[in-house]
C-alpha positions in Angstrom: -65.4 9.9 68.1 -63.8 13.4 68.0 -64.2 15.6 65.0 -61.4 17.6 63.4 -62.9 20.7 65.0 -62.8 19.1 68.5 -59.2 18.0 68.0 -58.2 21.4 66.8 -59.8 23.0 69.8 -58.0 20.5 72.1 -54.6 21.4 70.5 -55.4 25.1 70.8 -56.2 24.6 74.5 -53.0 22.5 75.0 -50.9 25.3 73.5 -52.5 28.1 75.5 -52.0 26.1 78.7 -48.3 25.5 78.0 -47.8 29.2 77.3 -49.7 30.5 80.3 -48.6 27.9 82.9 -45.0 27.2 81.8 -44.0 30.5 80.3 -46.3 33.1 81.7 -47.0 34.2 78.2 -50.1 34.5 76.0 -50.4 32.3 72.9 -52.1 33.9 70.0 -53.6 31.6 67.4 -53.2 32.6 63.8 -54.3 31.0 60.6 -51.5 29.0 59.0 -52.0 30.9 55.8 -51.5 34.2 57.6 -48.2 36.0 57.1 -47.3 36.3 60.8 -48.2 40.0 60.9 -45.8 40.9 58.0 -42.8 39.2 59.6 -39.9 38.5 57.3 -39.9 34.8 56.6 -36.1 34.8 57.1 -36.7 35.9 60.7 -39.1 33.1 61.5 -37.9 30.1 63.5 -39.6 26.7 63.6 -39.3 23.7 65.9 -40.8 20.3 65.2 -41.5 17.1 67.0 -42.5 14.0 65.1 -45.1 11.7 66.5 -45.2 8.0 65.5 -47.3 5.1 66.6 -51.0 4.5 66.1 -51.1 8.1 64.8 -48.2 9.6 62.8 -47.7 13.3 62.3 -45.8 16.2 63.5 -46.3 19.2 65.8 -44.6 22.3 64.5 -44.2 25.6 66.3 -43.3 28.7 64.4 -42.6 32.2 65.7 -40.5 35.3 65.0 -37.0 35.5 66.4 -38.2 38.2 68.8 -40.9 35.9 70.2 -38.3 33.1 70.4 -36.1 35.4 72.6 -39.1 36.1 74.9 -39.8 32.4 75.2 -36.2 31.5 76.0 -36.0 34.4 78.4 -39.2 33.2 80.2 -38.0 29.6 80.2 -34.4 30.1 81.4 -34.6 33.4 83.3 -32.3 35.1 80.7 -32.3 38.6 79.5 -34.2 38.6 76.2 -31.8 41.1 74.7 -28.8 38.9 75.3 -30.2 35.3 75.3 -27.8 33.0 73.5 -28.9 31.1 70.3 -28.4 27.8 72.1 -31.1 28.7 74.7 -33.4 29.9 71.9 -33.0 26.6 70.1 -33.5 24.6 73.4 -36.6 26.7 74.3 -38.3 26.2 70.9 -37.6 22.5 71.0 -39.0 22.3 74.5 -42.2 24.1 73.4 -42.7 21.6 70.6 -42.2 18.8 73.1 -44.6 20.3 75.7 -47.3 20.7 73.1 -46.5 17.5 71.2 -46.8 15.0 74.1 -50.4 15.9 75.0 -51.2 16.3 71.3 -50.0 12.7 70.8 -52.4 11.5 73.5 -55.2 13.5 71.9 -54.6 11.8 68.5 -53.5 8.4 69.8 -56.4 6.5 68.4 -56.8 6.5 64.7 -60.5 7.4 64.9 -59.7 10.6 66.8 -57.2 12.0 64.4 -58.5 14.5 61.8 -55.7 13.4 59.4 -56.6 9.8 59.2 -59.8 8.5 57.8 
């Protein structure tokens, strides 16, 4: 049976792999209680994918608007300075999906999910 720490490590690895292999970017983990380096909350963007089945939960991805522009630029080959909002939204949704699918497999069985006891 996986522990909460093991699952957390697996999800961190999944996220780092998505960023490096799919986007050519480095993911930096931060504590959820951190303030995103002083970023204005109004400038933060969030994407979410819900997971249902044997395990129910959600994968959320949050970043600054500037980081979202870099992600969209890497994903679509756009200029980060002029990337349209539609590409930013698509890119963030895709990041949540790319991290969410393997996370779902990681937490599929009830006994492996740190949220279920």
